[in-house]
C-alpha positions as CSV (number, residue, x, y, z in Angstrom):
1,M,3.8,-7.0,16.3
2,F,6.7,-4.5,15.4
3,F,10.4,-4.1,17.0
4,N,9.2,-0.5,17.9
5,S,5.9,-1.5,19.6
6,L,4.9,-2.0,23.5
7,S,4.1,-5.4,22.6
8,F,7.6,-6.6,21.5
9,A,9.1,-4.8,24.2
10,I,7.4,-7.4,26.4
11,F,8.0,-10.4,24.2
12,L,11.6,-10.1,23.6
13,P,12.4,-9.7,27.2
14,I,10.3,-13.1,28.0
15,V,11.9,-14.6,25.1
16,F,15.4,-14.0,26.5
17,V,14.8,-15.2,29.9
18,L,13.1,-18.5,28.9
19,Y,16.0,-18.9,26.4
20,W,18.7,-18.7,28.8
21,F,17.2,-20.0,32.1
22,V,14.6,-22.4,31.1
23,F,15.4,-23.8,27.8
24,N,19.2,-23.8,27.7
25,K,19.9,-27.2,28.6
26,T,20.4,-28.4,24.9
27,K,20.6,-27.0,21.5
28,S,17.5,-28.5,20.6
29,A,15.6,-27.1,23.4
30,Q,17.3,-23.5,22.6
31,N,16.1,-24.2,18.9
32,A,12.6,-25.3,19.5
33,L,11.9,-22.4,21.9
34,L,13.1,-19.8,18.9
35,I,11.0,-21.5,16.6
36,V,7.7,-21.2,18.9
37,A,8.5,-17.6,19.4
38,S,9.3,-16.8,15.7
39,Y,5.8,-18.6,14.7
40,Y,4.3,-16.5,17.5
41,F,5.9,-13.2,16.2
42,Y,4.7,-14.1,12.5
43,S,1.1,-14.9,13.9
44,C,0.7,-11.7,15.1
45,W,0.4,-10.1,12.0
46,D,-1.8,-13.0,10.5
47,W,-2.0,-16.3,11.7
48,R,-3.6,-17.5,8.5
49,F,-0.4,-17.1,6.5
50,L,1.5,-19.4,9.0
51,F,0.6,-22.2,6.8
52,L,2.4,-20.7,3.6
53,L,5.7,-19.9,5.7
54,V,5.4,-23.9,7.4
55,F,4.5,-25.1,3.7
56,S,7.5,-23.1,2.2
57,T,10.0,-24.6,4.9
58,F,8.7,-28.1,4.4
59,L,9.1,-27.6,0.6
60,D,12.6,-26.7,0.6
61,Y,13.4,-29.0,3.6
62,Y,12.4,-32.0,1.9
63,T,13.5,-30.9,-1.7
64,G,16.7,-30.3,-0.6
65,I,17.0,-34.1,0.7
66,R,15.7,-35.4,-2.3
67,I,18.2,-33.5,-4.5
68,E,21.5,-34.7,-2.3
69,K,19.9,-38.7,-2.4
70,A,18.9,-38.5,-5.9
71,K,20.3,-41.1,-8.1
72,T,20.2,-39.5,-11.7
73,E,20.6,-36.6,-12.8
74,T,17.0,-36.4,-13.9
75,A,15.8,-36.9,-10.6
76,R,17.9,-34.0,-9.1
77,K,16.5,-31.5,-11.8
78,F,13.2,-32.5,-11.0
79,W,13.3,-31.7,-7.4
80,F,15.1,-28.5,-7.8
81,W,12.9,-27.1,-10.2
82,L,9.8,-28.3,-8.3
83,S,11.0,-26.6,-5.4
84,I,12.1,-23.5,-7.7
85,G,8.5,-23.3,-9.1
86,V,6.7,-23.8,-6.4
87,N,8.6,-21.0,-4.5
88,L,8.4,-18.4,-7.6
89,G,5.0,-19.5,-8.1
90,F,3.4,-18.5,-4.6
91,L,5.5,-15.5,-4.9
92,G,4.0,-14.3,-8.1
93,V,0.5,-15.3,-7.3
94,F,0.6,-13.0,-3.9
95,K,2.9,-10.5,-5.0
96,Y,3.1,-10.2,-9.1
97,Y,-0.2,-11.5,-10.2
98,N,-2.5,-8.5,-9.9
99,F,0.4,-6.4,-11.4
100,F,0.8,-8.4,-15.0
101,A,-3.0,-8.9,-15.2
102,A,-3.7,-5.2,-15.0
103,S,-0.5,-4.3,-16.9
104,F,-1.6,-6.6,-19.5
105,S,-5.2,-5.5,-19.7
106,E,-3.7,-2.0,-19.9
107,L,-1.6,-2.8,-23.1
108,I,-4.9,-4.5,-24.6
109,N,-7.1,-1.5,-23.8
110,G,-4.4,0.7,-25.5
111,F,-5.2,-1.3,-28.8
112,G,-9.0,-0.3,-28.4
113,L,-10.1,-3.5,-27.1
114,Q,-11.7,-3.3,-23.8
115,T,-10.9,-5.8,-21.2
116,S,-11.7,-6.6,-17.7
117,P,-9.1,-8.0,-15.8
118,L,-9.5,-10.7,-13.2
119,L,-7.8,-9.5,-10.0
120,L,-7.2,-11.5,-6.8
121,N,-8.5,-9.9,-3.6
122,V,-5.4,-10.9,-1.6
123,I,-3.0,-9.3,0.8
124,L,0.7,-9.5,0.6
125,P,2.0,-12.2,3.3
126,V,4.8,-10.1,5.1
127,G,8.2,-11.2,4.7
128,I,7.4,-13.6,1.9
129,S,10.3,-12.2,-0.5
130,F,12.7,-12.7,2.5
131,Y,11.9,-16.3,3.5
132,T,11.6,-17.2,0.0
133,F,15.3,-16.1,-0.9
134,H,16.3,-17.9,2.1
135,G,14.7,-21.2,0.9
136,L,15.8,-20.6,-2.7
137,S,19.4,-20.1,-2.0
138,Y,19.7,-23.0,0.3
139,V,18.3,-25.3,-2.4
140,I,20.3,-23.7,-5.3
141,D,23.5,-24.3,-2.9
142,I,22.5,-28.1,-2.5
143,Y,21.7,-28.3,-6.2
144,L,25.1,-26.9,-7.0
145,K,26.8,-29.0,-4.2
146,R,28.2,-26.2,-2.3
147,I,26.5,-27.6,0.9
148,K,25.0,-30.9,2.3
149,A,21.0,-31.1,2.7
150,E,19.9,-30.4,6.4
151,Y,18.0,-33.5,7.6
152,N,17.0,-31.9,11.1
153,F,14.0,-30.2,10.4
154,V,13.8,-28.0,13.8
155,D,17.4,-26.8,12.7
156,Y,16.1,-26.1,9.3
157,S,12.8,-24.3,10.3
158,L,14.8,-22.1,12.6
159,F,17.2,-20.9,9.6
160,V,14.1,-19.7,7.3
161,S,11.7,-18.5,10.1
162,Y,14.0,-16.9,12.9
163,F,11.8,-14.2,14.1
164,P,14.7,-11.2,13.9
165,L,15.3,-11.9,10.4
166,L,11.9,-13.3,9.4
167,V,9.8,-10.3,7.8
168,A,12.5,-7.9,6.7
169,G,15.9,-9.5,6.4
170,P,18.7,-9.6,6.3
171,I,18.4,-12.4,3.8
172,E,20.7,-15.4,5.3
173,R,22.8,-18.1,3.8
174,A,22.5,-21.6,5.0
175,T,26.2,-21.5,4.7
176,H,26.3,-18.8,7.5
177,L,23.4,-19.4,9.6
178,L,22.9,-23.0,9.9
179,P,26.2,-23.8,11.5
180,Q,25.2,-21.8,14.4
181,V,22.0,-22.7,15.0
182,K,23.3,-26.6,15.2
183,V,25.2,-25.9,18.2
184,K,24.4,-25.4,21.8
185,R,24.9,-21.3,22.3
186,T,26.4,-20.2,25.8
187,F,25.8,-16.9,27.2
188,D,28.3,-14.2,26.2
189,F,27.8,-11.1,28.5
190,E,30.1,-8.8,25.7
191,K,28.5,-10.0,23.0
192,A,25.0,-9.4,24.4
193,K,26.1,-5.9,25.6
194,E,27.1,-5.3,21.9
195,G,23.6,-6.4,21.0
196,V,21.6,-4.0,23.3
197,Y,23.9,-1.0,22.0
198,Q,23.0,-2.0,18.5
199,I,19.4,-2.4,19.3
200,I,19.0,1.1,20.5
201,W,20.9,2.6,18.0
202,G,18.6,0.8,15.5
203,L,15.7,1.8,17.7
204,F,16.9,5.5,17.7
205,K,17.3,5.5,13.8
206,K,13.7,4.1,13.5
207,V,11.9,6.3,15.7
208,V,13.6,9.5,15.8
209,I,15.3,9.5,12.5
210,A,13.1,7.4,10.0
211,D,9.6,8.0,11.6
212,T,10.1,12.0,12.0
213,C,11.3,12.1,8.3
214,A,8.2,10.1,7.1
215,T,5.9,12.7,8.8
216,Y,7.6,15.5,6.4
217,A,8.1,13.0,3.2
218,N,4.6,11.9,3.4
219,A,3.2,15.4,3.5
220,I,5.7,16.6,0.6
221,F,5.1,13.6,-1.7
222,D,1.3,13.4,-1.4
223,H,1.0,16.9,-2.1
224,Y,4.0,17.9,-4.5
225,E,1.8,19.8,-6.5
226,S,1.5,22.9,-4.3
227,M,5.3,22.5,-3.0
228,N,8.0,24.9,-4.4
229,S,11.5,23.7,-5.4
230,L,13.0,23.8,-2.0
231,S,10.5,22.1,-0.4
232,L,10.3,19.0,-3.2
233,L,14.2,18.8,-2.8
234,L,13.5,18.2,1.1
235,G,11.0,15.7,0.4
236,A,13.6,13.7,-1.7
237,F,16.2,14.4,1.2
238,Y,13.8,13.4,4.0
239,F,13.1,10.4,2.1
240,A,16.3,9.4,1.7
241,F,17.0,9.4,5.6
242,Q,13.5,8.0,5.9
243,I,14.2,4.7,4.0
244,Y,18.0,4.5,5.5
245,G,16.8,4.8,8.9
246,D,13.7,2.4,8.8
247,F,15.8,-0.2,6.9
248,S,19.2,0.3,8.2
249,G,17.3,0.5,11.7
250,Y,15.6,-2.4,11.3
251,S,18.8,-4.5,10.5
252,D,20.8,-3.2,13.4
253,M,17.8,-4.2,16.0
254,A,18.0,-7.5,14.0
255,L,21.5,-8.3,14.5
256,G,21.4,-7.0,18.0
257,M,18.7,-9.0,19.0
258,S,20.7,-12.0,17.3
259,K,23.5,-11.5,19.5
260,L,21.4,-11.8,22.6
261,F,20.5,-15.2,21.7
262,G,24.5,-16.0,20.7
263,L,23.8,-15.7,17.0
264,D,25.3,-13.5,14.4
265,L,23.8,-12.4,11.3
266,L,24.7,-10.9,8.0
267,R,25.4,-7.3,8.2
268,N,23.1,-5.5,5.7
269,F,24.1,-1.9,5.8
270,N,27.7,-0.3,5.9
271,Y,27.1,3.4,5.7
272,P,26.0,3.8,2.4
273,Y,25.5,7.4,1.9
274,F,29.1,7.7,2.5
275,S,29.6,6.3,-0.9
276,R,31.9,7.7,-3.5
277,D,30.2,6.1,-6.4
278,I,26.9,4.0,-7.3
279,A,29.0,0.9,-7.2
280,E,30.2,1.6,-3.7
281,F,26.8,2.5,-2.8
282,W,25.6,-1.1,-3.7
283,R,28.2,-2.6,-1.9
284,R,27.0,-0.9,1.4
285,W,23.1,-0.7,0.8
286,H,20.9,-3.9,1.6
287,I,24.3,-5.7,1.4
288,S,22.2,-9.2,1.7
289,L,20.0,-8.8,-1.1
290,S,22.8,-7.3,-3.4
291,S,25.0,-10.1,-2.7
292,W,22.3,-12.5,-3.3
293,F,21.7,-11.2,-7.1
294,R,25.4,-11.4,-7.8
295,D,25.9,-14.8,-6.3
296,Y,22.5,-16.3,-7.8
297,V,22.0,-14.3,-10.8
298,Y,24.8,-12.2,-11.9
299,I,27.8,-14.7,-11.7
300,P,25.7,-17.6,-13.2
301,L,25.0,-15.2,-16.2
302,G,28.8,-14.5,-16.6
303,G,29.3,-11.5,-14.2
304,S,32.0,-9.3,-15.4
305,K,33.3,-12.1,-17.7
306,G,32.8,-12.0,-21.4
307,S,32.2,-9.1,-23.6
308,K,31.2,-5.4,-22.8
309,W,27.8,-6.2,-24.4
310,K,27.1,-9.2,-22.0
311,Q,28.4,-7.3,-18.9
312,V,25.9,-4.5,-19.7
313,R,23.3,-7.1,-20.0
314,N,24.1,-8.5,-16.5
315,V,24.2,-5.1,-14.9
316,F,20.6,-4.4,-16.2
317,V,19.0,-7.9,-15.4
318,I,20.2,-7.6,-11.7
319,F,19.3,-4.2,-11.1
320,L,15.9,-4.7,-12.9
321,L,15.1,-7.7,-10.7
322,S,16.0,-6.0,-7.8
323,G,13.7,-3.2,-8.4
324,F,11.1,-5.7,-9.2
325,W,11.7,-7.7,-6.0
326,H,11.1,-4.7,-4.1
327,G,7.3,-4.5,-5.4
328,A,5.0,-5.0,-8.2
329,N,5.0,-1.3,-9.5
330,W,6.7,0.3,-12.0
331,T,8.2,2.6,-10.0
332,F,10.3,0.1,-8.7
333,I,11.4,-1.2,-12.1
334,A,12.3,2.0,-13.1
335,W,14.1,2.9,-9.9
336,G,16.3,-0.3,-10.8
337,F,16.8,0.6,-14.4
338,I,18.0,4.4,-13.2
339,N,20.6,2.6,-10.9
340,A,21.7,0.5,-13.8
341,L,22.4,3.5,-15.8
342,Y,24.0,5.2,-12.8
343,F,26.5,1.6,-12.8
344,L,26.7,1.9,-16.4
345,P,29.8,4.3,-17.0
346,L,31.9,2.7,-14.2
347,L,31.6,-0.5,-15.7
348,L,32.6,0.9,-19.4
349,L,35.6,2.7,-17.3
350,N,36.4,-0.4,-15.4
351,K,36.1,1.9,-12.2
352,N,33.2,-0.3,-10.8
353,R,35.9,-1.4,-8.1
354,S,37.5,1.7,-7.4
355,N,36.3,2.6,-3.7
356,I,36.8,-0.6,-1.9
357,E,38.5,1.0,1.5
358,T,36.6,3.2,4.0
359,V,36.6,6.5,2.9
360,A,38.5,9.2,4.5
361,L,38.7,13.2,4.6
362,G,41.8,15.5,5.1
363,W,42.4,19.3,4.4
364,D,43.7,19.0,0.7
365,F,42.3,19.0,-2.9
366,G,42.2,15.4,-3.1
367,S,39.8,15.3,-0.1
368,L,37.6,18.1,-1.7
369,K,37.3,15.6,-4.5
370,V,36.4,12.7,-2.5
371,F,33.5,14.9,-0.6
372,L,32.3,16.1,-3.9
373,S,32.1,12.6,-5.4
374,M,30.1,11.6,-2.1
375,L,27.8,14.4,-2.6
376,S,27.0,13.7,-6.1
377,T,26.4,10.1,-5.2
378,F,24.0,10.9,-2.6
379,A,22.2,13.5,-4.8
380,L,22.1,11.0,-7.9
381,T,20.5,8.3,-5.2
382,C,18.3,10.8,-3.8
383,L,17.0,11.4,-7.4
384,A,16.7,7.5,-7.7
385,W,14.7,7.6,-4.5
386,I,11.6,9.7,-6.1
387,F,10.3,6.9,-8.4
388,F,11.0,4.6,-5.6
389,R,8.6,6.6,-3.2
390,A,6.3,7.7,-5.6
391,K,3.0,6.3,-6.5
392,S,3.4,6.4,-10.4
393,I,6.0,7.1,-13.2
394,E,3.9,9.8,-13.8
395,D,4.2,11.5,-10.1
396,A,7.8,11.0,-10.2
397,F,8.3,12.7,-13.4
398,N,5.9,15.3,-12.2
399,Y,7.7,15.6,-8.7
400,I,11.1,16.2,-10.7
401,G,9.8,18.4,-13.0
402,H,8.1,20.8,-10.4
403,I,11.7,20.9,-9.0
404,F,13.4,22.5,-11.9
405,L,10.2,24.5,-13.3
406,D,9.0,26.0,-10.1
407,R,12.5,27.5,-9.2
408,K,11.0,29.0,-5.8
409,F,13.7,28.4,-2.9
410,V,11.8,30.0,-0.2
411,P,11.3,28.1,2.9
412,Q,7.4,27.3,2.2
413,Y,7.4,24.3,3.8
414,L,9.7,24.6,6.9
415,E,7.5,27.8,8.0
416,N,4.4,26.0,7.7
417,E,5.3,22.7,9.9
418,R,6.4,22.7,13.6
419,Y,10.1,21.2,14.4
420,S,11.3,20.9,10.6
421,Y,14.0,23.6,11.1
422,E,15.3,21.2,14.1
423,L,14.6,18.0,12.1
424,V,17.3,19.1,9.4
425,L,19.6,20.2,12.3
426,L,19.2,16.6,13.8
427,I,19.7,14.9,10.3
428,F,23.1,16.5,10.0
429,I,23.9,15.9,13.6
430,F,23.4,12.1,12.9
431,I,25.4,12.2,9.5
432,L,28.3,13.7,11.6
433,V,28.0,10.9,14.4
434,E,27.8,8.4,11.6
435,W,30.8,9.8,9.7
436,N,32.8,9.9,12.8
437,Y,32.2,6.3,13.8
438,R,32.0,4.7,10.2
439,N,34.5,2.6,11.3
440,K,32.3,0.5,13.8
441,I,29.0,-1.2,13.4
442,E,27.4,1.4,15.8
443,P,28.5,4.6,17.5
444,I,27.5,3.5,21.4
445,S,30.3,1.0,22.1
446,G,33.2,2.0,23.2
447,R,34.7,5.1,25.6
448,Y,31.6,6.6,27.1
449,S,28.9,3.8,26.0
450,W,26.7,4.7,29.1
451,I,26.3,8.4,28.5
452,K,25.7,7.7,24.7
453,V,23.2,5.1,25.5
454,A,21.4,7.8,28.3
455,L,21.4,10.3,25.2
456,C,20.0,7.9,22.9
457,L,17.2,6.8,25.2
458,V,16.4,10.3,26.0
459,A,16.4,11.3,22.3
460,I,13.9,8.3,21.6
461,A,11.6,9.4,24.6
462,A,11.7,13.2,23.6
463,L,11.9,13.0,19.9
464,G,10.5,9.4,18.9
465,T,7.5,9.7,16.4
466,Y,4.9,7.1,18.0
467,S,1.7,8.1,16.9
468,D,2.0,7.1,13.1
469,Y,4.2,5.4,10.4
470,K,5.2,2.4,13.1
471,E,5.5,-0.2,10.4
472,F,8.4,-0.6,8.7
473,I,8.9,0.3,5.0
474,Y,10.5,-3.3,3.9
475,F,7.5,-5.2,5.7
476,Q,5.4,-4.5,2.3
477,F,8.4,-6.5,0.7
């Protein structure tokens, strides 16, 4: 069941009505309904993996209590590492075992020894990386005595399995979401209206921008050998907006739905393509994951303290882990490594915190410099996205090689496919809208909101892609 499916369009209003008109008497009733709805939502993908979600939830709930009640440091460490080991063990088996087994076999074969790796015929449980990180942050915070253990299993279960964030984030923290689920929510019309606006804008980004771009990005990447330089550049451009519209669209819908239920989730995107350098980009892209690695890996390693060598090491560690978190493929590791290389000059020159405020442009030379910095950052990001999207490292290098070696910039692909001229125009209109409203969470609220709602709904109905590419990209992570 996807956010952009007909079944979800039926599911969400039913949960909303039950939540506010039937189960609205107590906090416990509200939470119980949301848990049942969340488990049903997850089971629509594959009910067999519900046991893994419930087991992971109970494991962290129980070990969190045991850590807090432990009388000795040895006992605290035992329960802490039990939780960490089991969580990462499940993640390793389902997501990374085949990758390591196949990579090790290829390495051995390179020395002339023929091996046949034992691979597991399992599918990746949807959302496992997200709900595992929810639980890990909770247990780590208890171990470090930042928070108290949660003794109400229903409340904790909702924190882990809340359906808007269950399968593709944002990656929540117990310090932010748990206090909200522990109190009874009352209906707030203005908040609910904001939520509806954010859902509509997120749906627009998904079905109009992302899914339409996917049509062309997939065709270009799948047949890059026959494409000229212009088409290949367009392919990278389309994929940049496919993944942005897809993932930020999902996050917008998740945040909007939560407002319908009186809950606030962490913001996950803040107009990343208006960034002036890579450091700013990573403060604006997948914010919940970036901050997770910052708080639980980068800072414990020493962060920006210590020698430059240690700082460089820490940067490469978190970017490589971020790449590997996305998937068991060398392409994701390469993508992380490239972003670390991008970040390195800023770190060495102490400019990684230079662009904190929201970008602004005027009619002066300084604004031209800012515009060029945004353009160059976007270009570098698109180059890295090629590795993210490619099926292999070899394909990524061949794709880039074709861009520079073909040197043909005639509109080959634009002439061959319907709507592609209009798509480029639509993307630029989308960019202008986001630029104009970059100080807001979404562009619909405010003056003329109903006109903007109507325009979005018309665009969703008339320009949306519904036949293919319904699944969100980050469901696979």
